[in-house]
C-alpha atoms as one frame of an Amber mdcrd trajectory, in Angstrom:
protein
 -19.200  37.277 -49.502 -21.120  40.493 -48.900 -23.309  41.849 -51.669 -21.709
  44.678 -53.690 -23.268  48.095 -53.535 -24.583  49.805 -56.693 -21.422  51.936
 -56.662 -19.297  48.789 -57.011 -20.538  47.762 -60.444 -18.188  45.091 -61.729
 -16.237  45.438 -64.967 -16.614  42.983 -67.816 -13.330  41.175 -67.138 -14.164
  40.800 -63.438 -17.450  38.978 -63.970 -16.264  37.003 -67.033 -13.316  35.347
 -65.276 -14.068  31.622 -65.074 -17.452  31.859 -66.792 -16.365  29.122 -69.243
 -15.809  26.482 -66.514 -18.831  24.393 -67.502 -18.576  25.101 -71.232 -18.795
  22.182 -73.633 -15.404  21.068 -75.019 -13.979  22.692 -78.123 -14.179  20.867
 -81.467 -11.253  20.582 -83.882 -12.404  21.393 -87.428  -8.966  21.064 -89.050
  -9.158  20.574 -92.811 -12.847  21.379 -93.197 -14.082  23.922 -95.711 -17.433
  25.684 -95.582 -19.132  28.367 -97.670 -21.988  30.267 -96.021 -24.228  32.387
 -98.262 -26.033  35.038 -96.234 -29.490  36.454 -96.855 -27.963  39.717 -98.123
 -25.962  37.863-100.771 -22.597  38.041 -99.001 -20.503  34.880 -98.831 -18.220
  33.627 -96.075 -15.681  31.163 -97.400 -14.178  29.383 -94.398 -11.101  27.155
 -94.377 -10.200  25.658 -91.002  -6.407  25.615 -91.067  -5.923  23.778 -87.775
  -7.644  23.447 -84.415  -7.288  27.143 -83.604  -7.036  29.182 -86.815  -9.168
  29.653 -89.900  -9.198  31.761 -93.034 -12.421  33.631 -93.813 -12.454  35.042
 -97.336  -8.671  34.761 -97.270  -8.134  36.591 -93.948  -6.693  34.533 -91.084
  -8.061  34.786 -87.545  -8.339  32.533 -84.502 -11.524  30.539 -83.958 -13.181
  28.371 -81.365 -15.773  25.750 -82.275 -18.193  23.711 -80.163 -20.410  20.845
 -81.334 -23.583  21.796 -79.451 -25.264  18.806 -81.107 -23.662  16.158 -83.326
 -24.699  18.090 -86.453 -24.768  21.688 -85.128 -21.618  23.766 -84.635 -21.120
  27.058 -82.811 -18.056  28.787 -84.284 -16.767  32.045 -82.853 -14.121  34.153
 -84.594 -12.587  36.629 -82.099 -11.000  38.791 -84.732  -7.407  39.869 -84.477
  -7.512  41.200 -88.053 -10.038  43.872 -86.959  -9.872  45.500 -83.519 -12.985
  45.266 -81.357 -14.971  42.925 -83.574 -16.138  39.310 -83.535 -18.191  37.085
 -85.799 -20.167  34.078 -84.617 -21.454  31.425 -87.020 -23.942  28.665 -86.186
 -24.504  26.004 -88.830 -25.997  22.551 -89.277 -24.377  19.847 -91.390 -27.792
  18.143 -91.687 -30.159  20.984 -92.657 -27.476  23.217 -94.236 -28.988  26.178
 -92.394 -26.773  28.838 -90.824 -26.903  32.142 -89.029 -24.265  34.730 -88.223
 -23.847  37.469 -85.626 -21.395  40.327 -86.060 -20.508  42.094 -82.787 -18.682
  45.446 -82.938 -17.438  47.759 -80.183 -18.344  51.363 -81.026 -15.816  54.187
 -80.994 -17.425  56.047 -78.101 -20.138  55.887 -75.480 -23.543  57.276 -76.515
 -26.109  57.889 -73.789 -28.936  55.365 -73.949 -27.233  53.154 -76.566 -25.196
  50.009 -75.848 -21.532  50.496 -76.788 -21.383  47.073 -78.478 -23.722  46.598
 -81.456 -24.794  43.390 -83.165 -26.154  42.511 -86.613 -27.798  39.234 -87.618
 -28.140  37.254 -90.840 -29.611  33.904 -91.784 -27.765  31.826 -94.330 -27.303
  28.490 -96.048 -24.214  26.327 -96.403 -22.830  24.502 -99.395 -22.819  20.724
 -99.696 -26.556  20.094 -99.864 -30.045  21.498-100.218 -31.304  23.486 -97.192
 -34.172  21.884 -95.295 -36.141  22.520 -92.133 -36.698  25.717 -90.180 -35.312
  28.963 -91.630 -33.478  30.783 -88.798 -35.152  34.027 -87.795 -36.443  36.173
 -84.919 -38.532  34.312 -82.374 -40.916  35.172 -79.533 -40.767  31.651 -78.066
 -38.775  32.641 -74.964 -41.094  35.472 -73.862 -42.328  34.747 -70.351 -39.739
  32.052 -69.613 -37.619  32.166 -66.468 -34.353  30.182 -66.292 -31.239  30.052
 -64.164 -27.827  29.451 -65.701 -24.892  27.816 -63.900 -21.606  28.632 -65.633
 -19.201  27.669 -62.839 -19.245  27.057 -59.076 -19.042  30.860 -58.760 -21.391
  31.960 -61.554 -25.164  31.600 -61.193 -27.517  33.959 -63.045 -31.265  34.229
 -63.485 -32.878  35.402 -66.731 -36.463  36.461 -67.318 -37.369  37.038 -70.965
 -39.674  40.043 -71.025 -40.270  40.732 -74.717 -38.731  40.364 -78.148 -36.376
  43.244 -77.323 -35.643  43.082 -73.575 -34.683  40.626 -70.881 -34.073  40.948
 -67.144 -31.109  39.394 -65.344 -29.786  39.134 -61.838 -26.656  37.549 -60.400
 -27.585  34.981 -57.755 -24.003  33.881 -57.043 -20.691  35.444 -58.076 -18.858
  38.770 -58.052 -21.993  40.520 -59.357 -24.211  39.058 -56.614 -27.038  41.474
 -55.877 -26.723  43.237 -59.209 -29.204  43.032 -62.071 -30.638  45.062 -64.913
 -32.909  45.094 -67.952 -30.937  45.101 -71.206 -31.513  44.856 -74.929 -31.743
  41.318 -76.269 -32.350  39.405 -79.482 -33.674  35.848 -79.826 -33.582  33.785
 -83.009 -34.830  30.241 -83.397 -32.271  28.082 -85.197 -33.965  24.675 -84.965
 -36.301  22.779 -82.668 -35.161  23.559 -79.126 -32.143  25.607 -80.294 -32.282
  29.368 -79.718 -29.720  32.061 -80.366 -29.851  34.537 -77.487 -27.838  37.780
 -77.592 -27.715  40.720 -75.215 -26.189  44.187 -75.274 -25.653  45.895 -71.932
 -26.185  49.575 -71.193 -24.117  50.023 -68.031 -20.884  48.477 -69.281 -19.496
  47.959 -72.786 -20.215  44.273 -73.346 -22.373  42.086 -75.560 -22.771  38.346
 -75.714 -23.852  35.582 -78.090 -25.321  32.338 -76.746 -26.831  29.236 -78.276
 -29.335  27.767 -75.817 -30.189  24.091 -76.236 -33.556  23.968 -74.507 -34.227
  20.475 -75.843 -32.740  17.341 -74.331 -29.351  18.824 -73.414 -30.255  21.948
 -71.381 -26.816  23.388 -72.108 -25.731  26.783 -73.382 -22.599  27.831 -75.270
 -21.581  31.466 -75.533 -19.020  34.203 -76.023 -18.530  37.788 -74.859 -17.012
  40.847 -76.507 -16.425  43.915 -74.387 -14.082  46.463 -72.872 -12.112  45.602
 -69.749 -11.652  47.810 -66.720  -8.372  49.119 -68.116  -9.866  49.965 -71.515
  -8.858  46.986 -73.647 -11.180  45.063 -75.945 -11.410  41.420 -74.918 -13.074
  38.222 -76.114 -14.202  35.588 -73.590 -15.682  32.126 -73.918 -18.628  31.034
 -71.782 -21.030  28.167 -71.282 -22.906  26.093 -68.776 -26.094  24.380 -67.668
 -29.692  25.610 -67.975 -32.267  25.090 -65.222 -35.812  26.102 -66.288 -37.847
  27.610 -63.450 -41.108  28.040 -65.308 -42.950  30.386 -67.636 -45.981  32.633
 -67.790 -48.351  33.620 -70.569 -49.581  37.180 -70.822 -53.403  37.023 -70.626
 -54.480  39.848 -72.912 -52.117  42.275 -74.666 -48.937  40.539 -75.800 -45.594
  42.249 -75.074 -43.610  43.835 -77.853
C-alpha cells in the first residue's frame, strides 16, 4: 500500500472501519438499575432493559457496555433520541465512583475549533458509599509514548504532549503517513485507568477511550463523527496498548 498524500485525507468512516476488531467483548447488563449523581447535581437514572437498550431518565436509547475490569464498566449511549450526540459513562461497582462524557456534533464548522465538542463530569453511583480516587483531570500521561493496535490493519502511535494536546500518526492502515496534533483531555479514573478523549480539527470526529495502563494494557473506545457523505455516525473501537517509553521535561513543565 502506498502512503496517501496530504490531499487524500481520509474521512471518519474510512479510517474507523474495522477499528473494533480487537475490542473487548460487550457485557449484557439486562435488568440492572443505576443512578449516577453528577458533580453539577444532575442525576442519570439508568435502567438496562436488555442487552442492547436502556432507559436514561425515562428516554430509551441503544447502549453498549464493556467490563474493562471485573468491577469497572464502560457504557456508551449512541443516542438515537438526539441527533449527533452521545453519552459515555464509566463507573465502578466497588468504589461507586463514576464519570461521564457528553459528545456533541456542532451545527457548523468554525475555523480553529473542533466540530465535535465534549463536556466532562465526575459522579457517584447509588448502592454504597464512594471510596478511593475522585475522577478528575490528570497530567500523568504527559511525556508518554504508546502504540495502539486496534486490528491487523490499524496501528497508531500517540505522544502525549500536554494536558491539552497530543500527537498521533498512523503507522499502518488507510491513514498511513498521516498525523496531526489535536485537542485532548485526560482524566484519571482509578489506579492505572485513564479516560483519554480527543477532538480533531481536520475532520469532524471525537473519541472517548478508557486506557487500562495497569496489568491489562487494553483500551476500549468509541467515536462520534460525520461520515464522508455527511451523516453522523457512532463507531465502537478498542485494542491493545504497547508502551514505547516516556520522557520527563527537565525544567519548565508543559501546560
